[in-house]
Backbone as XML, in Angstrom:
<?xml version="1.0"?>
<chain id="A" units="angstrom">
  <residue number="1" name="MET">
    <atom name="N" x="-12.836" y="-0.624" z="-9.240"/>
    <atom name="CA" x="-11.637" y="-1.414" z="-9.121"/>
    <atom name="C" x="-11.783" y="-2.516" z="-7.984"/>
  </residue>
  <residue number="2" name="ASP">
    <atom name="N" x="-11.437" y="-3.678" z="-8.273"/>
    <atom name="CA" x="-11.490" y="-4.743" z="-7.297"/>
    <atom name="C" x="-10.225" y="-4.789" z="-6.393"/>
  </residue>
  <residue number="3" name="ASP">
    <atom name="N" x="-10.239" y="-5.642" z="-5.395"/>
    <atom name="CA" x="-9.090" y="-5.588" z="-4.422"/>
    <atom name="C" x="-7.753" y="-5.944" z="-5.119"/>
  </residue>
  <residue number="4" name="LYS">
    <atom name="N" x="-7.762" y="-6.933" z="-6.040"/>
    <atom name="CA" x="-6.561" y="-7.231" z="-6.759"/>
    <atom name="C" x="-6.104" y="-6.083" z="-7.569"/>
  </residue>
  <residue number="5" name="ASP">
    <atom name="N" x="-6.949" y="-5.424" z="-8.296"/>
    <atom name="CA" x="-6.512" y="-4.263" z="-9.077"/>
    <atom name="C" x="-5.992" y="-3.124" z="-8.278"/>
  </residue>
  <residue number="6" name="ARG">
    <atom name="N" x="-6.666" y="-2.975" z="-7.085"/>
    <atom name="CA" x="-6.179" y="-1.925" z="-6.167"/>
    <atom name="C" x="-4.844" y="-2.247" z="-5.617"/>
  </residue>
  <residue number="7" name="TYR">
    <atom name="N" x="-4.601" y="-3.540" z="-5.271"/>
    <atom name="CA" x="-3.310" y="-3.954" z="-4.735"/>
    <atom name="C" x="-2.214" y="-3.873" z="-5.804"/>
  </residue>
  <residue number="8" name="ASP">
    <atom name="N" x="-2.559" y="-4.212" z="-7.001"/>
    <atom name="CA" x="-1.508" y="-4.073" z="-8.116"/>
    <atom name="C" x="-1.220" y="-2.608" z="-8.376"/>
  </residue>
  <residue number="9" name="ALA">
    <atom name="N" x="-2.220" y="-1.826" z="-8.400"/>
    <atom name="CA" x="-1.934" y="-0.385" z="-8.577"/>
    <atom name="C" x="-1.173" y="0.294" z="-7.361"/>
  </residue>
  <residue number="10" name="GLY">
    <atom name="N" x="-1.550" y="-0.224" z="-6.158"/>
    <atom name="CA" x="-0.809" y="0.212" z="-5.014"/>
    <atom name="C" x="0.568" y="-0.165" z="-4.999"/>
  </residue>
  <residue number="11" name="MET">
    <atom name="N" x="0.837" y="-1.437" z="-5.390"/>
    <atom name="CA" x="2.171" y="-1.944" z="-5.426"/>
    <atom name="C" x="3.129" y="-1.154" z="-6.407"/>
  </residue>
  <residue number="12" name="LYS">
    <atom name="N" x="2.464" y="-0.733" z="-7.508"/>
    <atom name="CA" x="3.243" y="0.068" z="-8.550"/>
    <atom name="C" x="3.609" y="1.441" z="-7.950"/>
  </residue>
  <residue number="13" name="VAL">
    <atom name="N" x="2.640" y="2.080" z="-7.243"/>
    <atom name="CA" x="2.876" y="3.357" z="-6.638"/>
    <atom name="C" x="3.843" y="3.186" z="-5.458"/>
  </residue>
  <residue number="14" name="ARG">
    <atom name="N" x="3.654" y="2.214" z="-4.714"/>
    <atom name="CA" x="4.548" y="1.943" z="-3.549"/>
    <atom name="C" x="6.025" y="1.827" z="-4.008"/>
  </residue>
  <residue number="15" name="ARG">
    <atom name="N" x="6.125" y="1.080" z="-5.051"/>
    <atom name="CA" x="7.583" y="0.925" z="-5.614"/>
    <atom name="C" x="8.147" y="2.266" z="-6.139"/>
  </residue>
  <residue number="16" name="GLY">
    <atom name="N" x="7.236" y="2.987" z="-6.842"/>
    <atom name="CA" x="7.645" y="4.268" z="-7.370"/>
    <atom name="C" x="8.047" y="5.187" z="-6.319"/>
  </residue>
  <residue number="17" name="VAL">
    <atom name="N" x="7.347" y="5.257" z="-5.195"/>
    <atom name="CA" x="7.600" y="6.212" z="-4.162"/>
    <atom name="C" x="8.763" y="5.724" z="-3.215"/>
  </residue>
  <residue number="18" name="LEU">
    <atom name="N" x="8.725" y="4.489" z="-2.851"/>
    <atom name="CA" x="9.704" y="4.038" z="-1.876"/>
    <atom name="C" x="10.876" y="3.352" z="-2.424"/>
  </residue>
  <residue number="19" name="GLY">
    <atom name="N" x="10.770" y="2.993" z="-3.667"/>
    <atom name="CA" x="11.866" y="2.248" z="-4.377"/>
    <atom name="C" x="11.733" y="0.735" z="-4.268"/>
  </residue>
  <residue number="20" name="ASP">
    <atom name="N" x="12.199" y="0.023" z="-5.368"/>
    <atom name="CA" x="12.115" y="-1.372" z="-5.367"/>
    <atom name="C" x="12.822" y="-2.073" z="-4.212"/>
  </residue>
  <residue number="21" name="ALA">
    <atom name="N" x="13.986" y="-1.564" z="-3.881"/>
    <atom name="CA" x="14.866" y="-2.196" z="-2.817"/>
    <atom name="C" x="14.073" y="-2.276" z="-1.555"/>
  </residue>
  <residue number="22" name="HIS">
    <atom name="N" x="13.494" y="-1.147" z="-1.191"/>
    <atom name="CA" x="12.737" y="-1.031" z="0.130"/>
    <atom name="C" x="11.526" y="-2.010" z="0.074"/>
  </residue>
  <residue number="23" name="VAL">
    <atom name="N" x="10.783" y="-1.997" z="-1.003"/>
    <atom name="CA" x="9.560" y="-2.738" z="-1.086"/>
    <atom name="C" x="9.917" y="-4.305" z="-1.118"/>
  </residue>
  <residue number="24" name="ASP">
    <atom name="N" x="10.989" y="-4.579" z="-1.871"/>
    <atom name="CA" x="11.531" y="-5.962" z="-1.884"/>
    <atom name="C" x="11.802" y="-6.487" z="-0.449"/>
  </residue>
  <residue number="25" name="ARG">
    <atom name="N" x="12.512" y="-5.619" z="0.299"/>
    <atom name="CA" x="12.952" y="-5.990" z="1.712"/>
    <atom name="C" x="11.709" y="-6.179" z="2.526"/>
  </residue>
  <residue number="26" name="SER">
    <atom name="N" x="10.732" y="-5.332" z="2.359"/>
    <atom name="CA" x="9.514" y="-5.416" z="3.180"/>
    <atom name="C" x="8.692" y="-6.708" z="2.788"/>
  </residue>
  <residue number="27" name="LEU">
    <atom name="N" x="8.716" y="-7.032" z="1.615"/>
    <atom name="CA" x="7.970" y="-8.296" z="1.148"/>
    <atom name="C" x="8.646" y="-9.598" z="1.762"/>
  </residue>
  <residue number="28" name="THR">
    <atom name="N" x="9.925" y="-9.564" z="1.874"/>
    <atom name="CA" x="10.548" y="-10.702" z="2.482"/>
    <atom name="C" x="10.181" y="-10.954" z="3.947"/>
  </residue>
  <residue number="29" name="LYS">
    <atom name="N" x="9.673" y="-9.852" z="4.541"/>
    <atom name="CA" x="9.398" y="-9.945" z="5.969"/>
    <atom name="C" x="7.961" y="-10.234" z="6.308"/>
  </residue>
  <residue number="30" name="ILE">
    <atom name="N" x="7.153" y="-10.514" z="5.243"/>
    <atom name="CA" x="5.761" y="-10.839" z="5.417"/>
    <atom name="C" x="5.601" y="-12.175" z="5.997"/>
  </residue>
  <residue number="31" name="ASN">
    <atom name="N" x="4.722" y="-12.373" z="6.965"/>
    <atom name="CA" x="4.505" y="-13.568" z="7.739"/>
    <atom name="C" x="3.010" y="-13.675" z="7.997"/>
  </residue>
  <residue number="32" name="ASP">
    <atom name="N" x="2.646" y="-14.802" z="8.706"/>
    <atom name="CA" x="1.264" y="-14.956" z="9.068"/>
    <atom name="C" x="0.630" y="-13.870" z="9.859"/>
  </residue>
  <residue number="33" name="PHE">
    <atom name="N" x="1.443" y="-13.177" z="10.681"/>
    <atom name="CA" x="0.991" y="-12.167" z="11.549"/>
    <atom name="C" x="0.753" y="-10.905" z="10.836"/>
  </residue>
  <residue number="34" name="ASN">
    <atom name="N" x="1.723" y="-10.431" z="9.960"/>
    <atom name="CA" x="1.638" y="-9.056" z="9.392"/>
    <atom name="C" x="1.213" y="-9.024" z="7.953"/>
  </residue>
  <residue number="35" name="GLY">
    <atom name="N" x="0.969" y="-10.203" z="7.343"/>
    <atom name="CA" x="0.573" y="-10.285" z="5.941"/>
    <atom name="C" x="-0.696" y="-9.555" z="5.654"/>
  </residue>
  <residue number="36" name="ASP">
    <atom name="N" x="-1.774" y="-9.753" z="6.504"/>
    <atom name="CA" x="-3.026" y="-9.051" z="6.188"/>
    <atom name="C" x="-2.717" y="-7.543" z="6.299"/>
  </residue>
  <residue number="37" name="PHE">
    <atom name="N" x="-2.021" y="-7.045" z="7.232"/>
    <atom name="CA" x="-1.765" y="-5.644" z="7.333"/>
    <atom name="C" x="-0.946" y="-5.123" z="6.180"/>
  </residue>
  <residue number="38" name="GLN">
    <atom name="N" x="0.059" y="-5.838" z="5.646"/>
    <atom name="CA" x="0.792" y="-5.411" z="4.483"/>
    <atom name="C" x="-0.156" y="-5.307" z="3.284"/>
  </residue>
  <residue number="39" name="ASN">
    <atom name="N" x="-0.991" y="-6.303" z="3.166"/>
    <atom name="CA" x="-1.887" y="-6.281" z="2.081"/>
    <atom name="C" x="-2.907" y="-5.045" z="2.087"/>
  </residue>
  <residue number="40" name="PHE">
    <atom name="N" x="-3.353" y="-4.859" z="3.307"/>
    <atom name="CA" x="-4.317" y="-3.776" z="3.582"/>
    <atom name="C" x="-3.558" y="-2.394" z="3.198"/>
  </residue>
  <residue number="41" name="ILE">
    <atom name="N" x="-2.388" y="-2.081" z="3.641"/>
    <atom name="CA" x="-1.728" y="-0.785" z="3.350"/>
    <atom name="C" x="-1.439" y="-0.668" z="1.876"/>
  </residue>
  <residue number="42" name="THR">
    <atom name="N" x="-1.086" y="-1.865" z="1.273"/>
    <atom name="CA" x="-0.743" y="-1.747" z="-0.194"/>
    <atom name="C" x="-2.051" y="-1.418" z="-0.919"/>
  </residue>
  <residue number="43" name="ARG">
    <atom name="N" x="-3.199" y="-1.996" z="-0.578"/>
    <atom name="CA" x="-4.382" y="-1.796" z="-1.247"/>
    <atom name="C" x="-4.951" y="-0.335" z="-0.952"/>
  </residue>
  <residue number="44" name="TYR">
    <atom name="N" x="-4.904" y="-0.012" z="0.335"/>
    <atom name="CA" x="-5.581" y="1.327" z="0.660"/>
    <atom name="C" x="-4.803" y="2.510" z="0.691"/>
  </residue>
  <residue number="45" name="ALA">
    <atom name="N" x="-3.587" y="2.453" z="1.427"/>
    <atom name="CA" x="-2.740" y="3.534" z="1.525"/>
    <atom name="C" x="-2.173" y="3.866" z="0.117"/>
  </residue>
  <residue number="46" name="TRP">
    <atom name="N" x="-1.660" y="2.799" z="-0.566"/>
    <atom name="CA" x="-0.983" y="3.032" z="-1.850"/>
    <atom name="C" x="-1.997" y="2.928" z="-2.972"/>
  </residue>
  <residue number="47" name="GLY">
    <atom name="N" x="-2.890" y="1.881" z="-2.917"/>
    <atom name="CA" x="-3.764" y="1.668" z="-4.062"/>
    <atom name="C" x="-4.984" y="2.561" z="-4.169"/>
  </residue>
  <residue number="48" name="GLU">
    <atom name="N" x="-5.442" y="3.128" z="-3.051"/>
    <atom name="CA" x="-6.588" y="3.945" z="-3.035"/>
    <atom name="C" x="-6.162" y="5.431" z="-2.820"/>
  </residue>
  <residue number="49" name="ILE">
    <atom name="N" x="-5.382" y="5.703" z="-1.856"/>
    <atom name="CA" x="-5.064" y="7.112" z="-1.565"/>
    <atom name="C" x="-3.954" y="7.666" z="-2.473"/>
  </residue>
  <residue number="50" name="TRP">
    <atom name="N" x="-2.891" y="6.995" z="-2.621"/>
    <atom name="CA" x="-1.753" y="7.586" z="-3.440"/>
    <atom name="C" x="-2.024" y="7.477" z="-4.910"/>
  </residue>
  <residue number="51" name="THR">
    <atom name="N" x="-2.953" y="6.658" z="-5.363"/>
    <atom name="CA" x="-3.275" y="6.625" z="-6.853"/>
    <atom name="C" x="-4.330" y="7.705" z="-7.153"/>
  </residue>
  <residue number="52" name="ASP">
    <atom name="N" x="-4.896" y="8.313" z="-6.259"/>
    <atom name="CA" x="-5.839" y="9.431" z="-6.453"/>
    <atom name="C" x="-5.189" y="10.511" z="-7.090"/>
  </residue>
  <residue number="53" name="THR">
    <atom name="N" x="-5.533" y="10.989" z="-8.310"/>
    <atom name="CA" x="-4.837" y="12.021" z="-8.972"/>
    <atom name="C" x="-5.199" y="13.497" z="-8.608"/>
  </residue>
  <residue number="54" name="THR">
    <atom name="N" x="-6.052" y="13.652" z="-7.601"/>
    <atom name="CA" x="-6.409" y="14.978" z="-7.157"/>
    <atom name="C" x="-5.161" y="15.760" z="-6.645"/>
  </residue>
  <residue number="55" name="LEU">
    <atom name="N" x="-4.346" y="15.071" z="-5.882"/>
    <atom name="CA" x="-3.109" y="15.692" z="-5.390"/>
    <atom name="C" x="-1.880" y="14.995" z="-6.062"/>
  </residue>
  <residue number="56" name="ASP">
    <atom name="N" x="-0.922" y="15.754" z="-6.443"/>
    <atom name="CA" x="0.220" y="15.156" z="-6.963"/>
    <atom name="C" x="1.114" y="14.539" z="-5.904"/>
  </residue>
  <residue number="57" name="ARG">
    <atom name="N" x="2.102" y="13.765" z="-6.361"/>
    <atom name="CA" x="2.983" y="13.006" z="-5.363"/>
    <atom name="C" x="3.839" y="13.944" z="-4.525"/>
  </residue>
  <residue number="58" name="LYS">
    <atom name="N" x="4.253" y="15.056" z="-5.155"/>
    <atom name="CA" x="5.064" y="16.039" z="-4.423"/>
    <atom name="C" x="4.248" y="16.639" z="-3.179"/>
  </residue>
  <residue number="59" name="THR">
    <atom name="N" x="2.929" y="16.973" z="-3.486"/>
    <atom name="CA" x="2.089" y="17.471" z="-2.442"/>
    <atom name="C" x="1.846" y="16.450" z="-1.373"/>
  </residue>
  <residue number="60" name="ARG">
    <atom name="N" x="1.527" y="15.180" z="-1.796"/>
    <atom name="CA" x="1.329" y="14.142" z="-0.782"/>
    <atom name="C" x="2.549" y="13.870" z="0.019"/>
  </residue>
  <residue number="61" name="SER">
    <atom name="N" x="3.742" y="13.940" z="-0.577"/>
    <atom name="CA" x="4.944" y="13.792" z="0.104"/>
    <atom name="C" x="5.105" y="14.812" z="1.225"/>
  </residue>
  <residue number="62" name="CYS">
    <atom name="N" x="4.898" y="16.066" z="0.881"/>
    <atom name="CA" x="4.925" y="17.124" z="1.897"/>
    <atom name="C" x="3.947" y="16.906" z="2.985"/>
  </residue>
  <residue number="63" name="MET">
    <atom name="N" x="2.740" y="16.439" z="2.611"/>
    <atom name="CA" x="1.757" y="16.250" z="3.656"/>
    <atom name="C" x="2.224" y="15.036" z="4.648"/>
  </residue>
  <residue number="64" name="VAL">
    <atom name="N" x="2.751" y="13.994" z="4.083"/>
    <atom name="CA" x="3.203" y="12.903" z="4.908"/>
    <atom name="C" x="4.362" y="13.309" z="5.780"/>
  </residue>
  <residue number="65" name="LEU">
    <atom name="N" x="5.282" y="14.004" z="5.271"/>
    <atom name="CA" x="6.393" y="14.476" z="6.116"/>
    <atom name="C" x="5.879" y="15.338" z="7.266"/>
  </residue>
  <residue number="66" name="SER">
    <atom name="N" x="5.017" y="16.251" z="6.986"/>
    <atom name="CA" x="4.561" y="17.113" z="8.049"/>
    <atom name="C" x="3.665" y="16.374" z="9.124"/>
  </residue>
  <residue number="67" name="THR">
    <atom name="N" x="2.937" y="15.376" z="8.628"/>
    <atom name="CA" x="2.199" y="14.554" z="9.489"/>
    <atom name="C" x="3.068" y="13.601" z="10.390"/>
  </residue>
  <residue number="68" name="MET">
    <atom name="N" x="4.102" y="13.062" z="9.760"/>
    <atom name="CA" x="5.073" y="12.295" z="10.652"/>
    <atom name="C" x="5.776" y="13.144" z="11.622"/>
  </residue>
  <residue number="69" name="ILE">
    <atom name="N" x="6.081" y="14.433" z="11.271"/>
    <atom name="CA" x="6.652" y="15.312" z="12.288"/>
    <atom name="C" x="5.708" y="15.592" z="13.437"/>
  </residue>
  <residue number="70" name="ALA">
    <atom name="N" x="4.454" y="15.833" z="13.118"/>
    <atom name="CA" x="3.375" y="16.077" z="14.094"/>
    <atom name="C" x="3.160" y="14.878" z="15.019"/>
  </residue>
  <residue number="71" name="LEU">
    <atom name="N" x="3.233" y="13.794" z="14.480"/>
    <atom name="CA" x="3.075" y="12.525" z="15.282"/>
    <atom name="C" x="4.249" y="11.878" z="15.888"/>
  </residue>
  <residue number="72" name="ASN">
    <atom name="N" x="5.486" y="12.561" z="15.650"/>
    <atom name="CA" x="6.764" y="12.011" z="16.141"/>
    <atom name="C" x="7.003" y="10.624" z="15.661"/>
  </residue>
  <residue number="73" name="ARG">
    <atom name="N" x="6.799" y="10.377" z="14.419"/>
    <atom name="CA" x="7.022" y="9.039" z="13.887"/>
    <atom name="C" x="8.285" y="8.952" z="13.091"/>
  </residue>
  <residue number="74" name="ILE">
    <atom name="N" x="9.431" y="8.820" z="13.854"/>
    <atom name="CA" x="10.730" y="8.915" z="13.302"/>
    <atom name="C" x="10.988" y="8.038" z="12.133"/>
  </residue>
  <residue number="75" name="ASP">
    <atom name="N" x="10.718" y="6.766" z="12.337"/>
    <atom name="CA" x="10.953" y="5.789" z="11.315"/>
    <atom name="C" x="10.163" y="6.124" z="10.012"/>
  </residue>
  <residue number="76" name="GLU">
    <atom name="N" x="8.947" y="6.407" z="10.067"/>
    <atom name="CA" x="8.170" y="6.743" z="8.881"/>
    <atom name="C" x="8.653" y="8.014" z="8.265"/>
  </residue>
  <residue number="77" name="PHE">
    <atom name="N" x="9.050" y="9.023" z="9.139"/>
    <atom name="CA" x="9.627" y="10.288" z="8.701"/>
    <atom name="C" x="10.792" y="10.031" z="7.747"/>
  </residue>
  <residue number="78" name="LYS">
    <atom name="N" x="11.722" y="9.264" z="8.326"/>
    <atom name="CA" x="12.976" y="9.056" z="7.610"/>
    <atom name="C" x="12.704" y="8.220" z="6.289"/>
  </residue>
  <residue number="79" name="LEU">
    <atom name="N" x="11.835" y="7.345" z="6.362"/>
    <atom name="CA" x="11.460" y="6.568" z="5.187"/>
    <atom name="C" x="10.944" y="7.629" z="4.112"/>
  </residue>
  <residue number="80" name="HIS">
    <atom name="N" x="10.106" y="8.421" z="4.534"/>
    <atom name="CA" x="9.507" y="9.393" z="3.538"/>
    <atom name="C" x="10.361" y="10.535" z="3.153"/>
  </residue>
  <residue number="81" name="VAL">
    <atom name="N" x="11.415" y="10.834" z="3.940"/>
    <atom name="CA" x="12.439" y="11.833" z="3.453"/>
    <atom name="C" x="13.079" y="11.299" z="2.281"/>
  </residue>
  <residue number="82" name="LYS">
    <atom name="N" x="13.601" y="10.042" z="2.417"/>
    <atom name="CA" x="14.227" y="9.342" z="1.285"/>
    <atom name="C" x="13.283" y="9.277" z="0.072"/>
  </residue>
  <residue number="83" name="ALA">
    <atom name="N" x="12.067" y="8.880" z="0.287"/>
    <atom name="CA" x="11.100" y="8.750" z="-0.758"/>
    <atom name="C" x="10.679" y="10.124" z="-1.378"/>
  </residue>
  <residue number="84" name="ALA">
    <atom name="N" x="10.869" y="11.206" z="-0.582"/>
    <atom name="CA" x="10.468" y="12.557" z="-1.078"/>
    <atom name="C" x="11.279" y="12.870" z="-2.353"/>
  </residue>
  <residue number="85" name="PHE">
    <atom name="N" x="12.490" y="12.442" z="-2.464"/>
    <atom name="CA" x="13.330" y="12.708" z="-3.671"/>
    <atom name="C" x="12.699" y="12.073" z="-4.943"/>
  </residue>
  <residue number="86" name="ASN">
    <atom name="N" x="12.079" y="10.818" z="-4.700"/>
    <atom name="CA" x="11.437" y="10.221" z="-5.846"/>
    <atom name="C" x="10.170" y="10.887" z="-6.250"/>
  </residue>
  <residue number="87" name="ASN">
    <atom name="N" x="9.685" y="11.766" z="-5.420"/>
    <atom name="CA" x="8.432" y="12.484" z="-5.614"/>
    <atom name="C" x="8.601" y="13.949" z="-6.056"/>
  </residue>
  <residue number="88" name="GLY">
    <atom name="N" x="9.883" y="14.288" z="-6.414"/>
    <atom name="CA" x="10.187" y="15.623" z="-6.959"/>
    <atom name="C" x="10.607" y="16.556" z="-5.883"/>
  </residue>
  <residue number="89" name="LEU">
    <atom name="N" x="10.754" y="16.280" z="-4.631"/>
    <atom name="CA" x="11.223" y="17.235" z="-3.670"/>
    <atom name="C" x="12.774" y="17.258" z="-3.654"/>
  </residue>
  <residue number="90" name="ASN">
    <atom name="N" x="13.189" y="18.337" z="-3.147"/>
    <atom name="CA" x="14.735" y="18.478" z="-2.918"/>
    <atom name="C" x="14.940" y="18.883" z="-1.511"/>
  </residue>
  <residue number="91" name="ARG">
    <atom name="N" x="16.176" y="19.030" z="-1.165"/>
    <atom name="CA" x="16.471" y="19.434" z="0.244"/>
    <atom name="C" x="15.809" y="20.700" z="0.646"/>
  </residue>
  <residue number="92" name="ALA">
    <atom name="N" x="15.770" y="21.733" z="-0.178"/>
    <atom name="CA" x="15.087" y="22.954" z="0.118"/>
    <atom name="C" x="13.641" y="22.743" z="0.364"/>
  </residue>
  <residue number="93" name="ASP">
    <atom name="N" x="12.990" y="21.923" z="-0.353"/>
    <atom name="CA" x="11.578" y="21.606" z="-0.132"/>
    <atom name="C" x="11.361" y="20.920" z="1.255"/>
  </residue>
  <residue number="94" name="ILE">
    <atom name="N" x="12.236" y="20.037" z="1.547"/>
    <atom name="CA" x="12.135" y="19.276" z="2.802"/>
    <atom name="C" x="12.350" y="20.302" z="3.951"/>
  </residue>
  <residue number="95" name="ARG">
    <atom name="N" x="13.361" y="21.161" z="3.819"/>
    <atom name="CA" x="13.658" y="22.106" z="4.849"/>
    <atom name="C" x="12.428" y="23.063" z="5.038"/>
  </residue>
  <residue number="96" name="ALA">
    <atom name="N" x="11.719" y="23.457" z="3.933"/>
    <atom name="CA" x="10.535" y="24.319" z="4.006"/>
    <atom name="C" x="9.356" y="23.569" z="4.732"/>
  </residue>
  <residue number="97" name="VAL">
    <atom name="N" x="9.298" y="22.238" z="4.509"/>
    <atom name="CA" x="8.200" y="21.451" z="5.150"/>
    <atom name="C" x="8.487" y="21.427" z="6.642"/>
  </residue>
  <residue number="98" name="ILE">
    <atom name="N" x="9.799" y="21.278" z="6.998"/>
    <atom name="CA" x="10.176" y="21.230" z="8.462"/>
    <atom name="C" x="9.920" y="22.587" z="9.066"/>
  </residue>
  <residue number="99" name="LYS">
    <atom name="N" x="10.307" y="23.718" z="8.420"/>
    <atom name="CA" x="9.966" y="25.089" z="8.889"/>
    <atom name="C" x="8.459" y="25.307" z="9.141"/>
  </residue>
  <residue number="100" name="GLN">
    <atom name="N" x="7.759" y="24.947" z="8.091"/>
    <atom name="CA" x="6.226" y="25.105" z="8.271"/>
    <atom name="C" x="5.793" y="24.296" z="9.438"/>
  </residue>
  <residue number="101" name="SER">
    <atom name="N" x="6.241" y="23.126" z="9.614"/>
    <atom name="CA" x="5.752" y="22.300" z="10.692"/>
    <atom name="C" x="6.151" y="22.893" z="12.037"/>
  </residue>
  <residue number="102" name="ALA">
    <atom name="N" x="7.252" y="23.610" z="12.113"/>
    <atom name="CA" x="7.669" y="24.227" z="13.365"/>
    <atom name="C" x="6.613" y="25.110" z="13.919"/>
  </residue>
  <residue number="103" name="ILE">
    <atom name="N" x="5.878" y="25.822" z="12.992"/>
    <atom name="CA" x="4.793" y="26.753" z="13.347"/>
    <atom name="C" x="3.600" y="25.976" z="13.914"/>
  </residue>
  <residue number="104" name="TYR">
    <atom name="N" x="3.213" y="24.882" z="13.271"/>
    <atom name="CA" x="2.016" y="24.156" z="13.557"/>
    <atom name="C" x="2.203" y="22.957" z="14.482"/>
  </residue>
  <residue number="105" name="CYS">
    <atom name="N" x="3.414" y="22.441" z="14.506"/>
    <atom name="CA" x="3.644" y="21.219" z="15.285"/>
    <atom name="C" x="4.545" y="21.493" z="16.474"/>
  </residue>
  <residue number="106" name="GLY">
    <atom name="N" x="5.264" y="22.593" z="16.430"/>
    <atom name="CA" x="6.135" y="22.978" z="17.507"/>
    <atom name="C" x="7.652" y="22.960" z="17.062"/>
  </residue>
  <residue number="107" name="VAL">
    <atom name="N" x="8.363" y="23.796" z="17.661"/>
    <atom name="CA" x="9.771" y="23.951" z="17.365"/>
    <atom name="C" x="10.541" y="22.669" z="17.706"/>
  </residue>
  <residue number="108" name="PRO">
    <atom name="N" x="10.300" y="22.023" z="18.880"/>
    <atom name="CA" x="10.990" y="20.886" z="19.213"/>
    <atom name="C" x="10.774" y="19.626" z="18.208"/>
  </residue>
  <residue number="109" name="ALA">
    <atom name="N" x="9.628" y="19.550" z="17.711"/>
    <atom name="CA" x="9.307" y="18.582" z="16.719"/>
    <atom name="C" x="10.084" y="18.831" z="15.396"/>
  </residue>
  <residue number="110" name="ALA">
    <atom name="N" x="9.996" y="20.074" z="14.950"/>
    <atom name="CA" x="10.773" y="20.452" z="13.826"/>
    <atom name="C" x="12.289" y="20.331" z="14.023"/>
  </residue>
  <residue number="111" name="ASN">
    <atom name="N" x="12.799" y="20.653" z="15.159"/>
    <atom name="CA" x="14.160" y="20.453" z="15.457"/>
    <atom name="C" x="14.597" y="19.087" z="15.307"/>
  </residue>
  <residue number="112" name="SER">
    <atom name="N" x="13.818" y="18.103" z="15.832"/>
    <atom name="CA" x="14.098" y="16.667" z="15.746"/>
    <atom name="C" x="14.018" y="16.309" z="14.278"/>
  </residue>
  <residue number="113" name="ALA">
    <atom name="N" x="13.064" y="16.711" z="13.561"/>
    <atom name="CA" x="12.943" y="16.384" z="12.200"/>
    <atom name="C" x="14.087" y="16.879" z="11.338"/>
  </residue>
  <residue number="114" name="THR">
    <atom name="N" x="14.666" y="18.000" z="11.645"/>
    <atom name="CA" x="15.923" y="18.521" z="11.042"/>
    <atom name="C" x="17.028" y="17.543" z="11.176"/>
  </residue>
  <residue number="115" name="HIS">
    <atom name="N" x="17.227" y="16.993" z="12.349"/>
    <atom name="CA" x="18.284" y="16.061" z="12.698"/>
    <atom name="C" x="17.983" y="14.796" z="11.976"/>
  </residue>
  <residue number="116" name="TRP">
    <atom name="N" x="16.746" y="14.342" z="11.926"/>
    <atom name="CA" x="16.405" y="12.961" z="11.281"/>
    <atom name="C" x="16.672" y="13.177" z="9.821"/>
  </residue>
  <residue number="117" name="ALA">
    <atom name="N" x="16.335" y="14.290" z="9.237"/>
    <atom name="CA" x="16.469" y="14.462" z="7.765"/>
    <atom name="C" x="17.994" y="14.472" z="7.450"/>
  </residue>
  <residue number="118" name="GLU">
    <atom name="N" x="18.810" y="15.148" z="8.305"/>
    <atom name="CA" x="20.250" y="15.192" z="8.051"/>
    <atom name="C" x="20.808" y="13.710" z="8.142"/>
  </residue>
  <residue number="119" name="GLU">
    <atom name="N" x="20.304" y="12.878" z="8.962"/>
    <atom name="CA" x="20.802" y="11.479" z="9.140"/>
    <atom name="C" x="20.451" y="10.794" z="7.807"/>
  </residue>
  <residue number="120" name="VAL">
    <atom name="N" x="19.268" y="10.926" z="7.246"/>
    <atom name="CA" x="18.871" y="10.346" z="6.002"/>
    <atom name="C" x="19.755" y="10.841" z="4.903"/>
  </residue>
  <residue number="121" name="PHE">
    <atom name="N" x="19.978" y="12.147" z="4.734"/>
    <atom name="CA" x="20.805" y="12.734" z="3.703"/>
    <atom name="C" x="22.228" y="12.079" z="3.813"/>
  </residue>
  <residue number="122" name="ALA">
    <atom name="N" x="22.803" y="11.943" z="5.021"/>
    <atom name="CA" x="24.116" y="11.445" z="5.162"/>
    <atom name="C" x="24.150" y="9.981" z="4.778"/>
  </residue>
  <residue number="123" name="GLN">
    <atom name="N" x="23.148" y="9.191" z="5.178"/>
    <atom name="CA" x="23.122" y="7.768" z="4.794"/>
    <atom name="C" x="22.978" y="7.597" z="3.253"/>
  </residue>
  <residue number="124" name="MET">
    <atom name="N" x="22.109" y="8.418" z="2.620"/>
    <atom name="CA" x="21.929" y="8.360" z="1.210"/>
    <atom name="C" x="23.178" y="8.647" z="0.457"/>
  </residue>
  <residue number="125" name="GLU">
    <atom name="N" x="23.911" y="9.689" z="0.899"/>
    <atom name="CA" x="25.182" y="10.068" z="0.319"/>
    <atom name="C" x="26.236" y="8.912" z="0.412"/>
  </residue>
  <residue number="126" name="LYS">
    <atom name="N" x="26.249" y="8.375" z="1.621"/>
    <atom name="CA" x="27.120" y="7.257" z="1.873"/>
    <atom name="C" x="26.876" y="6.120" z="0.937"/>
  </residue>
  <residue number="127" name="ASP">
    <atom name="N" x="25.514" y="5.898" z="0.691"/>
    <atom name="CA" x="25.162" y="4.805" z="-0.249"/>
    <atom name="C" x="25.296" y="5.163" z="-1.710"/>
  </residue>
  <residue number="128" name="GLY">
    <atom name="N" x="25.782" y="6.454" z="-1.949"/>
    <atom name="CA" x="25.903" y="6.887" z="-3.350"/>
    <atom name="C" x="24.648" y="7.408" z="-4.091"/>
  </residue>
  <residue number="129" name="LEU">
    <atom name="N" x="23.685" y="7.762" z="-3.273"/>
    <atom name="CA" x="22.405" y="8.270" z="-3.804"/>
    <atom name="C" x="22.382" y="9.789" z="-3.741"/>
  </residue>
  <residue number="130" name="LYS">
    <atom name="N" x="21.870" y="10.425" z="-4.737"/>
    <atom name="CA" x="21.800" y="11.861" z="-4.716"/>
    <atom name="C" x="20.700" y="12.438" z="-3.907"/>
  </residue>
  <residue number="131" name="THR">
    <atom name="N" x="21.042" y="13.603" z="-3.252"/>
    <atom name="CA" x="20.082" y="14.289" z="-2.484"/>
    <atom name="C" x="20.115" y="15.758" z="-2.904"/>
  </residue>
  <residue number="132" name="PRO">
    <atom name="N" x="19.378" y="16.047" z="-3.999"/>
    <atom name="CA" x="19.378" y="17.410" z="-4.564"/>
    <atom name="C" x="18.948" y="18.535" z="-3.695"/>
  </residue>
</chain>
């Protein structure tokens, strides 16, 4: 696969995971400074890693959530909580990921993640989106 094919495949997965609205908003923010980075993450994070069929999207989503908890990356965690529903997770799954992370990342990290997830759920419900 060449870079264009990888980009196209990555954009398809990125849209499937994050949703068209999010991706469209991010594309409007591309400029001379961040354009190369946006292209890079679309090709490699989405086009190389997320297209690999060894792991399903639900598993990948769990891994991303736990990694974001471990690294205390609130914005990416919240983004991927919302995306998790597109990948087949439900609230119980997200709660289980947070509890698992409490053991390996620490209770304070998991406690913060619980609050962040609740903020995402509330915003999604306010926006009329389902959070099973």
